[in-house]
C-alpha positions as CSV (number, residue, x, y, z in Angstrom):
1,M,98.1,105.0,76.9
2,H,94.8,106.6,77.6
3,A,92.3,104.7,78.9
4,Y,88.2,105.4,78.3
5,D,85.2,103.6,79.9
6,F,82.1,103.2,78.4
7,R,78.8,101.5,79.2
8,C,76.9,100.2,76.2
9,K,72.9,101.6,76.0
10,T,71.7,98.6,74.1
11,C,72.7,95.6,76.0
12,S,74.5,97.9,79.6
13,I,77.7,96.5,79.1
14,S,80.6,98.4,80.3
15,F,84.1,98.4,78.7
16,T,87.2,100.3,78.7
17,L,88.9,101.1,75.2
18,T,92.5,102.0,75.7
19,Y,94.3,104.4,72.3
20,K,97.9,105.4,72.3
21,S,97.0,108.8,72.0
22,Y,94.3,112.1,71.9
23,R,94.0,112.1,68.1
24,D,93.8,108.5,68.4
25,Y,90.7,108.2,70.3
26,D,89.0,111.0,68.8
27,A,89.0,109.3,65.6
28,A,88.1,105.6,66.1
29,E,85.0,104.6,65.9
30,K,84.0,103.5,69.1
31,H,81.3,100.4,69.2
32,C,80.2,97.8,72.0
33,P,82.7,95.1,71.9
34,K,79.8,92.6,72.8
35,C,76.9,93.9,70.5
36,G,78.6,96.2,68.0
37,S,75.9,99.2,68.9
38,I,77.6,103.0,68.4
39,E,75.0,104.0,71.2
40,L,77.8,104.6,73.9
41,A,77.7,106.5,77.4
42,R,81.5,107.4,78.3
43,V,81.7,106.7,82.0
44,I,83.3,108.9,84.4
45,K,84.9,106.4,87.7
46,R,87.7,108.7,89.3
47,I,88.9,111.9,88.8
48,N,91.7,114.5,90.5
49,V,91.0,117.0,91.8
50,Q,94.0,119.4,92.9
51,A,93.5,120.7,96.3
52,P,93.8,124.7,96.6
53,T,96.8,125.9,97.7
54,R,97.3,128.1,101.3
55,D,98.6,131.7,100.4
56,Y,101.4,131.2,103.4
57,G,102.7,134.7,102.3
58,R,98.9,136.3,103.7
59,M,99.1,134.4,107.0
60,T,99.5,136.1,110.7
61,S,102.3,134.9,112.7
62,E,99.8,133.1,115.2
63,D,99.0,130.9,111.7
64,M,101.9,130.0,110.5
65,L,103.3,129.2,114.1
66,S,100.1,126.6,114.1
67,V,102.0,125.3,110.6
68,F,105.0,124.7,112.7
69,E,103.0,123.4,115.6
70,S,101.0,121.0,113.5
71,G,104.0,118.6,112.8
72,D,103.2,118.6,109.0
73,S,106.5,118.7,107.7
74,R,105.4,119.2,104.0
75,Q,103.0,122.4,105.2
76,V,106.1,123.6,106.6
77,G,108.6,123.2,103.6
78,Q,105.9,124.4,101.8
79,M,105.3,127.7,104.3
80,F,109.1,128.2,103.4
81,D,109.5,127.5,99.8
82,Q,105.9,130.2,99.0
83,V,107.6,132.7,101.4
84,A,110.8,133.0,100.6
85,G,111.3,131.5,97.6
86,T,114.2,131.1,95.7
87,S,116.0,133.9,96.9
88,P,119.9,133.3,97.2
89,E,120.7,135.7,100.6
90,L,118.8,132.6,102.3
91,G,121.9,130.0,101.4
92,A,122.1,126.6,100.5
93,Q,121.1,124.9,104.0
94,F,118.1,127.0,103.9
95,H,116.7,126.1,100.1
96,E,118.5,122.6,101.2
97,T,116.2,122.3,104.3
98,T,113.3,123.2,102.5
99,K,113.2,120.7,99.5
100,R,113.8,117.9,103.0
101,L,110.8,119.0,104.4
102,M,108.5,119.1,101.1
103,G,109.9,115.7,100.4
104,G,108.4,114.4,103.7
105,E,111.0,113.9,106.0
106,S,110.3,114.8,109.7
107,M,111.3,118.0,111.2
108,E,112.6,116.8,113.8
109,S,114.9,114.2,111.2
110,V,115.8,118.2,109.8
111,E,116.5,119.5,112.8
112,R,118.9,116.8,114.2
113,S,121.0,116.4,111.1
114,L,121.3,120.8,111.5
115,Q,122.4,120.3,115.1
116,D,124.7,118.0,113.5
117,Q,126.1,120.1,110.7
118,D,126.5,123.0,113.3
119,A,128.2,120.8,115.9
120,T,130.9,119.5,112.8
121,K,131.7,123.4,111.6
122,N,132.1,124.4,115.4
123,G,134.3,121.9,116.9
124,G,131.9,118.8,118.6
125,V,129.7,122.6,120.1
126,S,126.2,123.3,119.0
127,S,125.7,126.7,118.0
128,I,121.8,126.0,117.4
129,V,121.0,124.3,120.1
130,P,122.7,126.3,124.1
131,P,124.3,123.8,126.0
132,P,122.3,122.2,128.9
133,A,122.6,124.5,132.0
134,A,125.3,123.1,134.9
135,P,123.5,121.3,137.9
136,S,122.7,122.9,140.9
137,T,124.7,122.4,143.6
138,A,122.6,124.2,146.2
139,D,122.7,122.7,149.5
């Protein structure tokens, strides 16, 4: 259903008319429900404006690092998606990670699950994060 807001120029009442399609809206004779006047003004209550997207492909390495440091997982996911696209060479894990980040999952959560997957593949030892250093035994 399409909703259109109007104000009557005769009695000043505001009202909304709804139509099933744009064609129905165009064909309808619009009139005020209170006084019957056809002297109506369209009222625009709200509009949606798409924010411009960033061109991650033209960023410097410093700019990309600032995207990582921002902690905004959606931006990081968008950067991965825009720079690497759907390149199959990157593998399913990369594309799944990108999808999860774009969906708003935290970078920490995605990183933990990648570490868990890596550790499972390597018999309990993760190759993503080095093992902690042995404590110093200096006397």
